[in-house]
C-alpha positions in Angstrom: -44.0 -5.7 96.8 -46.8 -7.9 97.6 -46.9 -10.4 94.7 -50.2 -11.9 95.9 -51.9 -8.5 95.4 -50.4 -8.0 92.1 -51.4 -11.4 90.9 -55.0 -10.5 91.8 -54.7 -7.3 89.8 -53.2 -9.2 86.9 -56.1 -11.8 86.9 -58.6 -9.1 87.1 -57.0 -7.3 83.8 -57.0 -10.7 82.1 -60.7 -11.3 82.9 -61.6 -7.8 81.4 -59.4 -8.4 78.4 -61.3 -11.8 77.8 -64.5 -10.2 78.0 -63.7 -7.4 75.7 -62.3 -10.1 73.0 -65.2 -12.5 73.5 -68.3 -10.5 74.1 -67.2 -7.0 72.7 -67.6 -5.5 76.1 -66.8 -2.0 76.8 -63.5 -1.6 78.8 -64.7 1.0 81.3 -67.8 -1.0 82.2 -66.2 -4.3 82.4 -63.3 -3.0 84.5 -66.1 -1.4 86.8 -67.9 -4.6 87.3 -65.2 -6.9 87.4 -63.2 -4.9 90.0 -66.3 -4.7 92.1 -66.9 -8.6 91.9 -63.3 -9.4 92.7 -63.3 -6.8 95.6 -60.0 -5.1 94.8 -58.7 -2.4 97.0 -57.8 0.9 95.4 -54.1 0.0 94.8 -55.2 -3.3 93.0 -58.0 -1.6 91.1 -55.5 0.9 90.0 -53.1 -1.6 88.6 -55.8 -3.8 87.0 -57.1 -0.8 85.2 -53.5 0.3 84.2 -52.8 -3.2 82.7 -56.2 -3.5 80.9 -56.0 -0.1 79.2 -52.3 -0.5 78.5 -52.8 -3.8 76.7 -55.8 -2.3 74.8 -54.1 0.7 73.8 -50.8 -1.1 72.8 -52.2 -4.2 71.4 -50.9 -4.1 67.9 -47.5 -3.2 68.9 -47.4 -5.9 71.6 -48.7 -8.5 69.2 -45.9 -7.4 66.5 -43.1 -8.0 69.3 -44.8 -11.2 70.4 -44.8 -12.5 66.8 -41.0 -11.6 66.7 -40.1 -13.9 69.6 -42.9 -16.7 69.3 -42.8 -19.7 67.1 -46.7 -19.4 66.4 -48.3 -16.3 65.0 -50.2 -14.3 67.8 -53.5 -14.7 66.1 -52.9 -18.6 66.3 -52.4 -18.6 69.9 -55.3 -19.5 72.3 -56.9 -16.1 73.4 -56.1 -16.6 77.1 -52.3 -17.4 76.4 -52.1 -14.5 74.1 -53.9 -12.0 76.6 -51.4 -13.4 79.2 -48.3 -12.8 77.1 -49.7 -9.2 76.3 -50.0 -8.4 80.0 -46.6 -9.7 80.7 -45.0 -7.9 77.7 -46.9 -4.6 78.6 -45.3 -4.7 82.2 -41.9 -5.3 80.9 -41.9 -2.4 78.1 -44.1 0.2 80.0 -44.0 -0.2 83.8 -40.7 0.6 85.2 -42.0 -0.1 88.9 -42.8 -3.7 88.3 -39.5 -6.0 88.3 -39.1 -7.9 85.0 -38.8 -11.2 86.8 -42.1 -10.5 88.6 -43.8 -9.9 85.3 -42.4 -13.1 83.8 -43.0 -15.3 86.8 -46.7 -14.2 87.3 -47.4 -14.6 83.6 -46.2 -18.3 84.0 -48.3 -18.8 87.1 -51.3 -17.2 85.3 -51.1 -19.7 82.7 -51.2 -22.6 85.2 -54.0 -21.1 87.3 -56.1 -21.0 83.9 -55.4 -24.8 83.3 -52.9 -24.4 80.6 -49.7 -25.7 82.3 -48.3 -26.9 78.9 -48.1 -23.4 77.6 -46.0 -22.3 80.7 -42.6 -23.0 78.7 -43.6 -21.0 75.7 -44.9 -18.0 77.9 -41.5 -18.2 79.9 -39.3 -18.2 76.7 -41.2 -15.4 74.9 -41.2 -12.9 77.9 -37.7 -13.6 78.7 -36.8 -12.5 75.1 -38.6 -9.3 76.0 -36.7 -9.0 79.0 -33.3 -9.5 77.3 -34.2 -7.1 74.5 -36.4 -4.6 76.1 -34.0 -1.8 75.5 -33.3 -2.8 71.8 -36.5 -4.2 70.5 -36.9 -5.3 66.8 -37.4 -2.6 64.2 -40.8 -1.7 63.2 -42.1 -1.9 59.6 -41.4 1.3 57.6 -42.8 0.4 54.2 -45.2 3.3 54.7 -45.9 6.1 57.2 -49.3 4.6 57.7 -48.0 1.2 58.3 -45.3 2.4 60.8 -47.7 4.7 62.8 -50.4 2.1 62.9 -48.0 -0.5 64.6 -46.2 1.9 66.7 -49.4 3.5 68.1 -51.8 0.5 67.8 -54.4 2.2 65.7 -55.9 0.6 62.5 -54.2 1.5 59.1 -57.2 2.8 57.5 -57.8 5.3 60.3 -54.0 6.3 60.4 -54.1 6.9 56.6 -57.4 9.0 56.7 -55.7 11.2 59.3 -52.6 11.5 57.4 -54.6 12.8 54.5 -56.5 15.2 56.5 -54.1 16.6 59.2 -50.7 15.5 58.0 -47.9 13.4 59.6 -46.9 15.5 62.5 -50.5 16.3 63.8 -51.5 12.6 63.3 -48.6 11.2 65.3 -49.5 13.6 68.0 -53.0 12.6 68.1 -52.2 8.8 68.1 -49.8 9.3 71.0 -52.3 11.2 72.9 -54.8 8.5 72.6 -52.5 6.0 74.4 -51.8 8.4 77.4 -53.6 8.3 80.8 -56.4 10.9 80.9 -57.6 12.6 84.1 -61.3 12.8 84.8 -62.8 16.2 84.3 -65.7 17.3 86.2 -68.1 20.4 86.4 -69.5 22.0 89.5 -73.1 22.1 90.0 -73.3 25.8 90.9 -77.1 25.4 91.5 -75.9 23.7 94.7 -72.3 24.8 95.5 -69.6 27.2 94.6 -66.2 26.1 93.0 -64.1 27.0 96.1 -66.6 24.9 98.3 -66.4 22.0 96.1 -62.6 22.1 96.0 -62.5 22.0 99.6 -65.0 19.1 99.8 -62.9 17.1 97.3 -59.9 17.6 99.2 -61.7 16.4 102.4 -62.6 13.2 100.5 -58.8 12.5 99.6 -59.3 13.3 95.9 -56.5 14.9 94.1 -58.2 17.8 92.3 -56.8 20.6 90.2 -58.7 23.5 88.6 -58.9 23.3 84.8 -56.3 25.8 83.5 -58.7 27.8 81.1 -62.2 26.6 81.8 -64.2 28.0 84.8 -66.1 25.9 87.0 -64.2 22.6 85.8 -61.6 20.4 87.6 -59.5 17.4 86.8 -59.6 14.9 89.4 -57.7 11.6 90.1 -57.2 9.2 92.9 -61.0 8.9 93.3 -61.5 5.2 93.1 -65.2 4.8 92.4 -66.0 8.4 91.7 -69.7 7.7 92.1 -69.5 6.6 95.6 -68.2 10.0 96.9 -70.4 11.9 99.1 -69.8 15.0 97.0 -71.3 13.0 93.9 -74.1 11.5 95.6 -75.3 14.9 96.9 -75.2 16.3 93.3 -72.3 18.7 93.8 -70.8 17.9 90.5 -71.2 16.0 87.4 -68.5 14.2 85.1 -68.1 16.0 82.0 -65.3 16.4 79.6 -64.1 19.9 78.6 -65.0 19.4 75.0 -68.6 18.9 76.0 -68.7 21.7 78.3 -67.3 23.9 75.5 -70.3 22.6 73.3 -72.7 24.0 75.8 -70.8 27.3 76.0 -70.9 27.7 72.3 -74.7 27.1 72.4 -75.1 30.1 74.8 -78.4 28.9 76.3 -80.3 31.8 78.1 -82.4 31.6 81.4 -85.8 31.6 79.8 -84.9 29.6 76.6 -87.1 26.7 75.4 -84.4 24.1 74.6 -84.7 20.7 72.7 -81.8 18.2 73.1 -82.7 15.6 70.5 -79.9 13.1 71.3 -79.8 13.8 75.1 -78.6 10.6 76.9 -76.8 10.2 79.2 -77.6 13.8 79.9 -74.4 15.9 80.4 -75.1 18.6 77.9 -78.9 19.0 79.2 -77.6 19.3 82.8 -74.9 21.8 81.8 -77.4 23.9 79.9 -79.8 23.7 82.8 -77.0 25.0 85.3 -76.1 27.8 82.8 -79.9 28.7 82.7 -80.2 28.9 86.4 -82.6 26.0 86.1 -85.1 28.4 84.4 -86.8 27.9 80.9 -87.6 24.4 79.7 -85.3 21.8 78.5 -86.9 18.7 76.5 -84.2 15.8 76.7 -85.0 13.1 74.2 -83.6 9.6 73.4 -84.5 6.7 71.6 -83.8 4.2 74.6 -86.2 4.0 77.5 -83.7 2.8 80.0 -81.2 5.9 78.9 -84.0 8.2 79.7 -84.5 6.7 83.2 -80.7 7.3 83.8 -81.1 10.9 82.5 -84.0 11.5 85.0 -82.1 9.9 88.0 -79.1 12.3 87.0 -81.4 15.4 86.9 -82.8 14.3 90.3 -79.4 14.0 91.8 -78.2 17.3 90.6 -81.5 19.0 91.8 -82.5 20.0 88.3 -86.2 20.8 87.6 -86.1 22.5 84.2 -85.4 19.0 82.3 -88.1 16.8 81.3 -87.6 13.7 79.0 -89.3 12.2 76.0 -89.0 9.0 74.1 -88.1 10.0 70.5 -86.1 9.1 67.5 -84.2 12.2 66.3 -84.9 11.2 62.8 -88.7 11.1 63.2 -90.7 14.5 63.1 -93.0 15.7 65.9 -95.5 18.2 64.6 -96.0 19.7 67.9 -92.3 20.7 68.3 -92.2 22.4 64.9 -90.6 25.8 65.2 -90.9 26.0 68.9 -87.4 26.0 70.3 -85.0 28.8 70.9 -82.3 26.3 70.9 -81.8 23.0 69.4 -78.9 20.7 70.4 -78.1 17.8 68.0 -75.1 15.8 69.6 -75.5 13.0 67.1 -74.4 9.2 67.1 -71.0 9.0 65.7 -68.0 6.9 65.3 -66.5 8.1 68.8 -63.1 8.4 67.3 -62.4 11.5 69.3 -62.6 9.7 72.6 -60.3 6.7 71.9 -58.2 7.8 74.8 -61.1 7.0 77.2 -62.5 4.2 75.4 -59.5 2.6 73.6 -61.3 -0.4 72.0 -63.1 2.1 69.7 -60.0 2.1 67.6 -61.0 -1.4 66.5 -64.1 -0.2 64.8 -64.0 -1.3 61.0 -64.6 1.3 58.4 -67.5 -0.5 57.0 -69.2 -0.1 60.3 -69.0 3.7 60.1 -69.9 4.1 56.5 -73.8 4.7 57.2 -73.2 7.3 60.0 -73.1 10.5 57.9 -76.6 9.4 56.5 -78.0 9.1 60.0 -76.3 12.2 61.0 -77.8 14.2 58.1 -81.3 12.9 58.8 -81.2 13.9 62.4 -79.8 17.4 61.6 -82.3 18.0 59.0 -85.2 17.0 61.2 -83.8 19.0 64.3 -83.8 22.1 62.2 -87.4 22.1 61.8 -88.0 22.6 65.5 -85.8 25.7 65.6 -88.0 29.0 65.7 -87.0 31.8 63.3 -84.0 33.7 64.8 -83.1 30.5 67.0 -79.9 28.6 67.3 -79.2 25.0 65.9 -76.2 23.3 67.4 -74.5 20.1 65.8 -71.9 18.2 67.6 -70.0 14.9 67.7 -67.2 13.2 69.6 -65.3 12.3 66.5 -62.6 14.1 64.5 -63.4 12.9 60.8 -64.5 15.4 58.3 -67.1 12.9 56.9 -69.1 13.1 60.1 -68.6 16.7 60.8 -67.9 19.6 58.2 -69.2 17.5 55.4 -72.5 16.9 57.1 -73.0 20.5 58.1 -71.8 21.7 54.5 -74.4 19.5 53.0 -77.0 20.4 55.4 -76.5 24.3 54.8 -76.2 23.8 51.1 -79.8 22.4 51.1 -81.1 24.8 53.8 -80.4 28.4 52.8 -82.5 29.5 55.7 -79.8 28.7 58.1 -76.1 30.1 58.3 -73.1 29.4 60.3 -72.6 31.9 63.2 -69.4 32.9 65.1 -68.9 32.2 68.9 -66.3 32.7 71.5 -64.7 30.0 73.7 -62.5 30.5 76.5 -58.8 29.9 77.0 -56.5 29.2 73.8 -59.6 28.8 71.5 -60.9 32.5 71.4 -63.3 33.3 68.5 -64.5 30.5 66.2 -66.0 31.2 62.8 -69.0 29.0 63.2 -67.4 25.7 63.6 -64.4 23.9 65.2 -62.7 20.5 65.6 -61.4 20.1 69.1 -58.2 18.0 68.9 -56.9 16.3 72.2 -53.3 17.1 71.1 -54.0 20.9 70.7 -56.4 21.5 73.5 -56.3 18.6 76.0 -60.0 18.0 75.5 -61.6 15.0 73.9 -61.9 14.9 70.0 -65.0 16.8 69.3 -66.7 18.8 66.6 -68.9 21.9 67.3 -71.1 23.8 64.7 -73.4 26.7 65.6 -76.0 27.8 63.2 -78.6 30.5 63.2 -82.1 30.3 61.6 -82.6 33.4 59.6 -85.7 35.6 60.3 -87.8 36.7 57.4 -86.3 39.4 55.4 -82.5 38.4 56.3 -80.0 37.2 53.9 
C-alpha cells in the first residue's frame, strides 16, 4: 500500500468535509472541484470520494462513538480535529482493506500537517480505542425506535419519526440503510444518435464497467468512469445521466411525437431531454426555469445531445403567462422539494431542518395550480418530486384535485416490478432501487365528461 497516495486522498476528503461544514457546499460539486484541484489519479479520487461520502453518511454514528472515547464532547472539538477523527474512525469501522494502524497513523500525521500538533495525542488515544473495540462498540441509545435508528443510520430524529409514522419500522430502517449505500450511476441511451448495443460496446471500449438496467429499457448502470463527463461517448451526446426514477416519470407522462409540451421547472433538463428523445425530437418542448444560468446549462445539454425540439424560457412556475393558457398537450411540473428521496446521492440533504421545509407545500401548490392553466382540454398534467414525504406529494395533489374538479388522476403503466399504477406512486429506493420519487398523472377533462 502506498501511504503517500492514501494521505493525499485523506487530505482531499478532509478539505471537502471542511467546505461542507463551513460553507454549506454540496458534496458532489465540492468533491469534483477539489479532486481536480489536487490532481488526484483515479485510485486516489475513488478513496477520497469514499471517505467523504462515508463520513457524511455516518456522521452521527461516528460522533456518538467519538463521544464515548473522547474526554471532550465532539461538538466542543475544533472542526478540523473532529473531521480528522471522523475520517480515521470511518476507516476503522467500515473499510476492511485499510489497516487500522494506517488509519491511526495517518490521522495523527494529518493533525500535525494542519498545524495542530498538540492535538496529536488526543487523536491517537481516541482512535486506538476504536481499534481496540471495533468488534464490540458501545451500545446505541434505545430509549425509542426513532432515537436508535437516528444514531444508527445518521438521519435526523425528526425525519426518522415522520417515516416511522408513515411507513412503519421495517420499511423505515430499510430506507435509512439504503441511503447509506454506494449507488451506481444510471444513464440513458440517446437513441437519436446511437442504439443500446452500440453504446454498450462504446462504453466497454472506454474501460467503463457497464450493466443493462434489469427492467428499464435503454438504461444502464455504470461505474469506474472517473470523471464521466470527460468520456468521448458523453461529449458526443450518446447518453445522458438520469436516474431510473426520473426516466419513469417521463414514461408515465407518455409524450407523443407531435405534442406541445411545457416543462415548468425544467433545469437541469433531464426530463425535457428524455421527452424529446421519446418524441423522436418532434413536437415542441418549452423548458422553463427561474435561473438564467440554469437555462444556459440546459441549452448546452440539448446541443450536446443534438436535440432541436427544446427551447427555453425564463419563467417562475408560480407566475401566469397568458400566451401559454390552455395550449399544452402535456405539462410537466417537477417542482422544487426537500430532496429527501435522493439522500443516497446527496447525503448532506439529511441535515435539513424541518422549519426549512415547512414552506415547500405552499410553493408546490402554487406551481401546480398555475401549471394546470396551461393544459388544454383533454391534456395531461404531471406532478413529480424527488422526495418521499406525503406532505409534499399526495397531500399536494389531493388538495389540488379537491379544488379543481376539472382534473382527475389517471392510471398509467410502468415497466418491471411496478406495473399498473392507479394515478400516483411513490418510488422508494428500498423497493425499486431507484431514487425516492413521487409521480402523479392527471388528465384535464373535456366538456361533458365527469
